[in-house]
Residue, then its C-alpha position, 0 to 999 in steps of 0.5 A: m387699413s389692411a387686416t393682415p399685419v405687414l412686418a418690415i425688418r430692414p435696418e434703419p434709416g430705411l425701416s422708417s421710410t418703408l413703414a411710413l410709405g406702407r401706412r400711407m398705402g393703407l397697410t397695417m405696418h409693424g417694424f423691427a430692424l433685424s440688423r443694424v448697419v455700422p461703419v468700418e475702417w477702410e483705406v483709400p486705394s490708388l485711384q489711377r486704375f479705376d474708371a468709376l465708383l459702383i455703388g449698390s447701397a446708400n449705406a456706402m455713402r451714409l457710412g463711408g466717412e471722411n475717406l469718401d472726400r478722396l474719391t469724388s474725382l471718380p464718377v458714380h454709377a449708382v443702383g438707383e435714385a435713393t443711392a444717387r441722392e446720398a452720393r450727390a449730398a456727399g459731393f459726387e457726380i452721377e454718371r449712370l443710374g440703374k433702374g431695377g437693380l445694379q445689374t442694369v447699370l452694368d448692362m448700360v456700360t461700354p467696356p473696358v471699365h474697371y470699378l471701385r465698388l464700395v460694399g458691405n460685408e455682403y454684396v450682390e453677385l452680378d453678371w459681368p460683361e467681358g471687359a468690365s471688372f471691379e475691386p471691392i472695398q468694405v466700408y460698412a457692415v450689417q450686424p444681425r439682431s434677434f427678435l424682441e418679444k413683441p415682433a416675435q408675437l406677430l409671427k404666431q399669426d398670419v403675417v406678411v414679412l418684407l425682405h429687402s436683401a438676401a442677408m436679411t432673408r438668412q437672418f429671418v430664417s435663422e430667427c424663425a428656426r430659433l423661435g419655432v415659427d410655423r412657416s405656413r402662416v408667414t407670407l414672404a414678400a421680397m424685393g427680388s428673386r435672388i433675395v428670396e433664394p435663401a428662404g427655403e420652403g414651407w412658407r404660406a406663399i412667396h411673392i416677388a416685386a415687379e422691380p426692386s423698389d419699396e413702391a413696387l414691393l408695397s404696392m404688391v403687398r397691398e394687392l395681397c392684403l386689401 
């Protein structure tokens, strides 16, 4: 096992998946969900004006509820395979599948296309080609949490922290300020460059995975720790 502890802070059910994969890779994994994901009430819009669903997180399918049944006439353009699996399980057909982020989905489309985008209370900004547009509907929310004593103790030593979203980064930075964490002992490992933008300076190091997947992120961390 690696000598340097690795702290995953993403919400469940992704947290357990990340911990299991990291341990199989020989990393010393610790986990604390620094947020939780909950469903919110939402109404189905008139579907005639939409060409497809744009789905950037499996949470939209896990937590969308019964209203999803009324959207299955629209094909899904999904960020990646994990999200696509959830969409198929919910009865949707996958028309496009991204590789390396939701932007790659837009890079493949031929406008005009108007998306219904199922989102959380925050979502990734994209570069939209001319003739492509979207309307967002919030179907879930990410609620921040505070560190408990045991995971907070990890931040007093040299540690690698995994970052899976910009919202997660902001919450982590806020918690570090609250706890008086010495940033120079913390290495940040992010799934993408936009994710780490809110982190600021003063960290021991910041590393960005070659592509936005757990496999790429943890492989990078393994190279850093072993």
